[in-house]
N, C-alpha and C positions, 0 to 999 in steps of 0.2 A: 504494500500500500504506500502511496506517496501523497504528501500533503502539498497544497498550493499556497498562494499568498494570503496574508492576513487581511481582514476587512478593515476599513478606515477607522472604525470605533475601537479596534484593538481588543475588545472583549470576546468577540467570536471570530472564528476563522472559517473561510470557505475552503473546503478540501475536495479534491477530485481523487477518488480512491480507485485503484485497480483491484478487482476481485477475481481471482482465478480459480480454477478447479470446480466450476459449477456443473451440475448435471445438465445435460442437453435439453431437458424438459423444464428447466428453471424459468420462472416468470418474474416480471418486474415487481409484482405484488409480493412475492416470496422474498425477493432481495430487499425490498423496502421494509418489510416486517423485521428482517434481521438487523437493519441499521437504524431504525427509528428510535430504539432506546438510547442511542448515542448522540442524537441531535436531529435537526430538521433535514429530511431527505429531499433533495431537489431532483434533478434529472437523473434517470437511470438509463444507461445504454447497454443493452444485451447484445453480445456478438457470438456467433457460432461459426467456427471454421469447419469446413467439410472436406472430405477426401475426394478423389476424382470420381468416385461412384455416387457422391452425394450424401454419404453417411457422416454424421457429426463426429468430429474428432476432439475438438476443444470448445468449451463454452466459458465465457468470461464476461465481466461487466465493468463499466465505469459508473461510479456512484458519486454524485455531487452531494456533499454533506456539510451542513453548517453546524459546527460544534466548537466547544471550547477546547483548549489544549488538553485539559483533564479528560473530557469525554473522548477525544480522539485517542488518547493514551490507553484508556480502558478498552476501546474498540480494538486497537491494534494488539493489545495483550491477549485479548480473548481469541481473536481470529488467527493470529500468527501461529498459535499452537495447534490449530486444527488442520 
């Protein structure tokens, strides 16, 4: 997961997170539910890479999250161990 720049008020940060290893049937709603406890979820972009026969090989997402540094730290600690 990678963090982006701080917001102008300094109290909250806007972060664009890379979330890998998702099941190919994952939905935006499922991803949102996972990250909602850590802050305000903005845009979610799900991507699925497919092989030459069209079968899914990798599914990942980009999640825009507005969270404090503390919330982001908790999120990273929880999901980096999974």
